[in-house]
C-alpha positions as CSV (number, residue, x, y, z in Angstrom):
1,M,125.6,-44.4,8.5
2,D,125.1,-46.3,12.1
3,V,124.1,-44.2,15.1
4,L,125.7,-44.8,18.0
5,E,123.4,-45.2,21.1
6,L,124.3,-44.1,24.7
7,G,122.2,-46.0,26.4
8,T,123.7,-47.2,29.0
9,A,126.3,-44.2,29.7
10,A,125.6,-41.4,32.3
11,D,124.4,-38.4,31.7
12,P,127.3,-36.3,31.9
13,D,126.3,-33.2,33.0
14,D,124.7,-35.8,36.1
15,L,128.1,-37.6,36.6
16,V,129.9,-34.0,36.6
17,A,127.6,-32.8,39.4
18,Q,127.3,-35.4,41.5
19,L,131.7,-36.3,41.5
20,P,133.7,-33.8,44.5
21,A,133.5,-30.1,43.3
22,D,136.4,-29.4,45.9
23,P,138.5,-32.9,46.2
24,P,141.0,-32.9,49.4
25,A,143.9,-31.3,49.9
26,G,146.5,-31.8,47.1
27,W,144.3,-33.1,44.4
28,Q,143.4,-30.8,41.9
29,R,140.2,-31.1,39.7
30,T,140.1,-30.7,35.7
31,D,136.8,-30.8,34.1
32,S,137.1,-31.5,30.4
33,G,133.7,-31.2,28.9
34,G,131.2,-34.1,28.0
35,G,131.7,-35.4,31.4
36,I,135.0,-36.2,31.7
37,V,136.7,-34.9,35.1
38,Q,139.7,-35.8,36.1
39,Y,141.5,-35.2,39.7
40,R,145.4,-35.3,40.2
41,L,147.8,-35.2,42.7
42,P,150.7,-33.3,41.7
43,V,154.6,-34.2,42.3
44,E,156.8,-31.4,41.9
45,D,160.2,-33.4,41.3
46,S,158.6,-35.7,38.4
47,P,157.2,-35.6,35.2
48,C,153.8,-38.0,36.0
49,T,151.2,-37.4,39.0
50,A,151.7,-39.3,42.5
51,G,148.2,-40.2,41.5
52,S,145.4,-39.2,39.2
53,V,141.6,-40.8,38.7
54,T,139.8,-40.1,35.5
55,V,136.2,-40.2,35.2
56,R,134.2,-40.3,32.4
57,P,130.8,-41.7,30.7
58,D,131.1,-45.2,29.6
59,V,130.0,-45.0,26.2
60,L,132.0,-48.3,24.9
61,G,130.8,-50.5,26.9
62,E,127.9,-51.6,29.0
63,A,128.2,-49.8,32.0
64,A,127.3,-46.3,32.9
65,V,130.6,-44.6,34.6
66,R,134.0,-45.4,33.6
67,V,137.3,-44.6,36.4
68,D,140.8,-45.0,35.3
69,R,143.5,-44.7,38.4
70,T,147.1,-43.9,37.7
71,K,150.0,-44.3,40.0
72,G,152.5,-42.4,38.8
73,C,153.1,-43.0,35.5
74,Q,151.1,-46.2,35.3
75,S,147.9,-47.5,34.9
76,A,146.5,-48.8,38.4
77,G,143.1,-50.2,36.7
78,T,139.8,-49.2,35.3
79,T,136.7,-49.8,37.3
80,Y,132.8,-49.6,35.8
81,H,129.7,-48.6,37.9
82,D,125.9,-48.8,36.8
83,S,125.6,-45.4,38.3
84,A,126.6,-41.8,38.5
85,E,125.9,-42.4,42.2
86,S,128.1,-45.2,42.5
87,A,131.3,-44.0,41.1
88,A,131.0,-40.9,42.9
89,E,131.1,-42.6,46.1
90,V,134.4,-44.6,45.1
91,V,135.8,-41.6,43.5
92,A,135.5,-39.4,47.0
93,E,136.8,-42.7,48.4
94,L,139.6,-42.5,46.6
95,L,140.8,-38.7,46.8
96,D,140.3,-39.4,50.9
97,A,142.1,-42.7,50.8
98,A,145.2,-41.1,49.0
99,P,148.0,-39.5,51.3
100,A,148.9,-36.0,51.0
101,Q,151.5,-34.8,49.3
């Protein structure tokens, strides 16, 4: 059996520690374990969120971290980062730039 190498993926504990622990007003943070963190901006009158940002170690690609963005019920794109530090900076900027609900 082949062994999966996680050579380029960010350390899950380090990634979680660097992400914003107290997101801006309106955002809710959920830690799913294994370095996966989701920030959600809920909307009362919709089954979808106003926005969400999901951060995870990128175990399938060459990057260290993958950041998936969703607006409403649709994908708003994915970005890849070479370090947990750069991903954490981008996530903080995304959360700060989103309008409060």
